[in-house]
N, C-alpha and C positions, 0 to 999 in steps of 0.2 A: 240370465240372458245380458250380454253385454252388448254395445254398439258394433265392436269387432264381429261376432257373430252375424249381425244383420249385413255388414260391410261383405264380407265373404260369401254369403248366400248370395247377395244381390248382383255380385260378379260373377258366381256361377249361372244364375238365371240370365244374366245378360248374354254370356258367352255360349251356354249350354257346353260348356268344356270345363272340366277342372283344370286340365292343363293351360289353357288359354287365361281362364281366371287367375291363375297363379302367376302369369307372366303380367297381366295387368295390375296385380296388387304386389308384384316384385316381391314375393315370397315364394317357398317351396310348395310343389303341389302337396306335399303330404300335410303341409300346415292348414290348407284349405280344406282337404279332406276331412282333417281331425277337427276343425271348426264347424263344419257343416254337420258331420255325424254328431257332435256334442249338442248342436242347437235342435236337431231332430231328436235326440233323447230328451232334452228339456221339453219340446213341444209334445212329444208322444206320438207323431204321426211322421210319416216320410214325405219329404218335400222334393225329392227327385226320385225318378225312375231312370235307373242308369244300369248299364252292363258295360260289356268291353267295346260295343260299338258305337253307343249312343248315351246322350244324357237328355232328359227331357223333364219338365216339371209336371208334379201330380196336380191334381184339382186342387188339394190342400196347399201346395206349392204355389200355384199361381194365386189363390187368394192370399197366402202370406206375403206373397211379393209386393202386393199394391199396399198393404199396411207397413211392410217393412221400407218401403220407398219413402212412405209419408213421414215415418219416425226419424230417417235420416236427414230428409229435408228440413224437418223440424229442429234438428239438432244443429244441422250447418247455419240454419237462420239465427239460432241463439247464440252460437260461435260469432257469427258476424255482427249481430247487435250488441254482444258484451265488448267487442274489440271497438265498435264504433262509439260506444257509451265511454269506453277508457281513454279515448281520443282527446286531447285536450280542446275544450270549446264546444263539446258536444250539446245539443240542446235545441229548444225552439224558444224564439222571441218574436212577440208580438209587437209592432211599433206603430204608434198613431202620430199623424202629423195634419197639420191644417195645409190648405193649397198655398196659401202665402208662404210657407215656410220650404216648400221644395225648391230651394235656391242654392246658394253656393255652399253653406256649411254641411248642410244635412246631406245631401248625397256624397260629399267627401267622408264625414263620420261613417256612413254606411258602407261605403266601399273599402275603407280601412279595415273595418271591423269584418267584414266578410273575407277579407284576405287574410287576416290573422286567424280568424276562427271558421275555416270553410266547412267545418261539420255542423255548425249551428244554422238552423232552418229559421229563416228570418222573414216575416209576412208584414206587409205595409198596409195600413188602413188611413183613408184620407178621412178625418171628422174634424168639426168646429170644435175649438178648446173645450167648451161646457159639456160636449159629448164624449169627449176623450176623458175629461174627470169621471163621468160616470161609468165609462168603460173600464178604466183603471181600478175603481172601487168594487166593480162587479167581476174583477178578473178576467175581462176579455181581452185587456190590453196588459202589456208587461212595462212599458214605458210609453211615455207620450212627449212629443215635441208640442207643447202647449201655446207658445205663443207668448205674448207679453205676459210678465210676472207684475204683480203688484200685492203689497200687504203681504198678511199671513198665508201659508198654503192651506188649502183644504184639509179637514179631519182625516188622518188615515195616509195621507200621502207626504212624500218628500218631495220637495220642488227646489231645484237649484237653478241658478242663474248660470248659464254657460255661454253667453253672447249678447253683446248689445250694439245697437247702431243708432245714428242721430235720425231723427224725425225731418221729413220734407213737406213742403207745401206743393200739393197736386192741384193744378189750375188750367182751366180750358186754354188752348193755344191763342185763343183769339180775345181773351180777357185782358183788360187795360193794364193790369199788373204784370202780364206775361213777360212783357220786354225787360223787366228790372232782373239785376244779377240776384238779388236777394230781397225779402219782404220782413218787416218787423211783424212779429205776431199781434201786436196791438193794433194794428191796422186795418185787421181783418174782422174788427167786432161786428161791421154792419154785412159781412158776408152770409151766404147760406152754406151750411155745411153737410155732406154724405158722410155718415160715420157707419161702422159696422154696428150691428144691434147689440144691447147689452146682454140678450138672452143667450146669443151664441158666444160672445166674446166678453165676458163680464171683467176680466182684468183691463183689457187693453181698454175698455171704456173708463174704467176706473183712473187709469194712467192719463187719459185725456182729459177727464175731469180737472185732474190735477195741473196738466198741462195750460188748459185754457184758464185755469184760476190763477196761474201764473202770469198769463199775459193781461190779467185784469177784467175778464169778461167771460160770460156763459156762451157757447156757440149755439146759433140759431139752426137746429136741425130741420133740413128741408126733406132728407131721404134717409132711411135707414136701409142696411144691405147685410145680406148673411156673410158675406166672404169679402176680403179685402179687394181682391181682383175685380170683383164685380162694381164696387166703388169707382174704380179706374175707368169702367164702361160709362158710369154715369157722369163722370167730370168731363170725358171727353163729349158727351152728348149735351154738355152745357147746363146740368142740373145745379151745380154748384161746385164748391171747392171740397179738399179734403186733406187730411194729414196722413201721410203714408211713411213706412218704415223705408229707410233708403234702399233697400235691394229692390223695390218695388220699381224703382227709377231705371234699373238695369235691365228691365224686362220690355217688350215692345209696348208700347203705349201711344199709338197715334194720336194725335188732337189734344194731347197731356203734355204740359211743361212741369217740371218738378224744380223746385227753388229751394234754396235754403232759407231757415228762418232765424232772422235776428232777435236778439233780446231773450234769448233760452239757452241753457245748457243742458237739458233735460234730454235723457236717451233712453231708447225704448230697450228694455232687457228682456232677453228671451229664457225661458225656461225649460228644464227637462224634468218631468214627474214621473215617480215609481212609488209604488206602496212601500208603506211602513211594514216590519213584521219580519220574519226568519229572513236570513240572508241568502240570496239567490246568486249563484257564481256566475252564470249569464249575463244577469242584469248589472251585476256589479262591473263584469268588465266592459259593458257597452257603457254604462255611465264614465268609466275611467276613460275610455276614448273620446266620450263627448267633451269631457273636461279638456282634455288634451288637444282637439282637433277645432273644437268649433271657434275659438279665437284665433285661428292661423289665418294668414292672409286675408 
């Protein structure tokens, strides 16, 4: 039995006419009759009750029609799936990011990647960096924009710096230093600081430790927050000062002034992480786009 037998049978069952079925299939009526007869011989039962005036399905034909339709649908689905897989860029990609990173370059990477590979299904999940690392290792994410990178990558992961930006001081708008054009880092040793927690952002906290060490003091931490954007709200409320990546200054932040810091050339380096192991073409394509586009503009 071949798919051609089923297609001819279904066409006759739909039209209840060998003539109209042949027209639908664009073949000779004799070919339709021969294929249906061959199918009935293989099955061993009559599928149609036909005479010179009419054609109708037998009980066996009605039962066979439902199964034949299911087989043809499955065959068509298999063809569509194979064609889709054959398209460049087919696949799925689970991407993690932290809220502070949903700024200029990450949307640009995602937009250009999806334009180049529309057959790839991309899902986004907002997670703090530490949870992203766990999800990558557990194969719940394929790649992660993990924020600040510092020291060696976690075992089992590749981590690559794809962008960097300068740190800025976030200060309440009514603070005595808010009127200055820039502030020396060393002048902040007596201030209270709001920092993201070490548990959620261990790499950024490690970077901050080096940053303050370069300024000659350890910060007095008055509040820890889960996310950078939460820190902006605490600064606006007058709880203390904080160090923010430059892109935060381009987001609405009523009550907060962002100032350049003098006496330091350190920059915050942003990393993209993905698992070590067998190469994955979809992940490789995405990493290539991240390398190319993150540093643009």
